[in-house]
N, C-alpha and C positions, 0 to 999 in steps of 0.2 A: 353773250359771248353767241352768235349764230355760226352752225355747224356747215362748213363746205359739204357738197353733195360727194356722190360717186366714191365712196368708201373713205372719206378723209376721217381723219382722226377727231376727237373732240377733247384732245388733252390740252394742258393742264389747262388746265383749263382753270249670276252666280252664284253666282259664286259657290262653287263645287265644295263637296266635303274635301276638309284637309287631309292630305296625305303625307303623312311624317315620316321623314326618315332621318331620325336622330342618331348618333354616333357617339360613343363613348369619348371621343376625344375633341380637338378643337374644330374640326374639319366637321361640321353638319350643318344640315341645311332643314329650313321650313318650306313647304311647297304647299302650293294649291296648283300644281300644272304637274302632270306625271308623265309627261312627253319627254324622256330621257333621250339623248342620241349621242353618237359621236361625230363630230364635225370634223370631215376630212380636209377641208380648207384651212382650217387653221389647228388641226391635229389636236382637239381638246374635246373634253367632255362638254356637251351642251344640251340645254333643255330649250323646248318650243314653247311660248306661252300665248295661248289663244285667248280671244275675248271673254273676259269676266274672270280670269286667271292671274296669279302672282306667283312670285317665287324669290324667297330670301336665302343667301347661302354666305358661307366663310370660305369656301371653296375655292380653287384657282379653275375656272370654268367659263363658259361662254352662255349668256342669256340672251335668247333671240326672240324676235316676233316681226309680224309684218302688220302694219297700220294704214288703215284708210281714215275713216273718220274718228276713230278710236284714239284715244291718247296713251302714251305709255311714259310713267314718270320711274326713273334710275335713282332712286334715293340710296346713299352709302355714307358709311362712317369714313371721313376724309384720312383718318389716321390708323384705322386698324383693318382696313380691308375687308368689312363686311358690308354688303350691299344685296339690292333686290330689286326687282322690276314690276310694275304691274301694267295690265291691259284692260282699259274699261272706256266706257261711254256715259253718259249722263241718259236717264230714261227721256225719250221726246214726249215731254208734257208741254204742251203749248199754254195751258193755263195757269202755270206756276210762276211765269213772270220773272223768274231769276230769284225766287225768294229764299232766303237760306234755309228756311225750316219747309221747305216743300220736298216732296218726295224725292225728286230727282237731283236737288241739291244734298239732300242728306245720304242719297247711295253715294254720291261722289265724293262726300266727305269719309263714307264708311272704306271706300275702297281704297282712300289713302291713308286712313287711320288703321286698318287693319295689318297693311305690309309695316307701316312704321313701329307698330307695336310689336312685330315679330323681331324688327331689328333692335330695338331696346332689348327684347330677350335673350338677344345673342350677344348683348353687352357693349351694343354701339350707344354712343354719348349723344343726346339730344344736340349740345351745344357743338358737336361735330359733324353733323349731318349737312349734306349739300345734294342738290338734286340735277339732273337734266332729263329735259323734257322732250318728248317728240310725238307727231302724229298731228292730229285735227285737221286734214285735208277734208276737202268737200267733195269726196266722191262718191258718194251714195246716191243713186237716182231716187228722185222725188223728195231729196232732202235740201234739194239746193236753196229753195226760198228761206227755209228754216235755219240754214248755216250751221247745222248740227255740229260739223267739226269745229266751227270758229267757237262755239260754245262750250265745248269740252276743253279746247286750248284756253281759253279765257279762264275757266274755271280753275284748271289746274296750276295755273301761274298764278291766279288771284289766291287760290289755298296755301300755297308754299309762301307767298309774301306774308298772309296773315301769321302763320307758323313761324315765320321768321326762319326759315331754312332756305338758302342761299341757291339761287339757279345759277349752276355755273356754265350751263350751255343749253340751247335751245335751237330745235329745228320744228317750227310750228306752220300752220294752215298750208296755203297753195293748194293745187287740185291733183296732187300725184298720191298714190300708196308710197310707203317706204318701207325698207326692211332695214332693223335696227338689231346690231350685234353690241352687247355690252357685257363688259368684263368687271366683274364687282371688284374684284382683287386690286387691280389697278384703277379702276373707274374709268377705264378707257371706253370709248364708244364710237363703233362705224355705222355711219349711214348711208343708205343708196336710196334714191329715188326710182321707183319703177316706171320710168316712162312709157316703155317700150313692150312691157308685160300685159298678157291678157287677165282682166282684173276682176272676172266672175267670180272666183272663188273667194276673193277677198270681200266684194260686195255682197254675195251671198251668205259669207259667215255673219258680217256686221249685220244686215237686216235680220237674220235669224236671232242674233243676240238682243238687237234692240225688240223683236218680238216677245223675247223671254222677260227682257224686263217690263213692258208694258204688261205683261199676265202677272208678274211677281209681287210680291208685298214689300216694297224697298223701305226698310226703315232706317237703317243705318244709323246705330247709334253705339258707338265705341269710344270708350275714355282711354285718352293717353295718358300713361304713367310715366 
């Protein structure tokens, strides 16, 4: 299912040190993104997710990100209202040729599995998981030939297929950045293509993230339970 643009609904459709914010009741969240704020447009608590971060929650809130070449997977338990969003790209390693054992593929697997594990810890059932995926635009200068956005998009869809997690909606590829609002409690997603926005901040942020990945020891070895 392709999501229409301009804030259309998707219904029915790093990694830094973890900042834990556990509560004693069922409304708690596991975070790898400390950027909490109150969104005045939707009058709801929200968290901004930057490259290399993820956020998992049971609360009624919005998870927000802006994507260029990176991809975001919104994964949720379709019956329990537990959901999370990540924001990542594969390290730009032209030597690995897409080998599933290569550092870049292992990093992508890690970025997905670490969030899925947190969903399962919160009580999500693996058989109930669904996903909505976004991003993978070819917006980075100097990355057009290598099609980094396309590589990221292909990876996330292929990973979910192999893990038998149904993709309920997607908005991938193209040449424009996207702003994504995801509401885990309902699994609703709003997407807007940023066609007329000055994109230097997005590009610079993703280039810096890509540079960090090249220097990092990306292993990616997380066992799903």
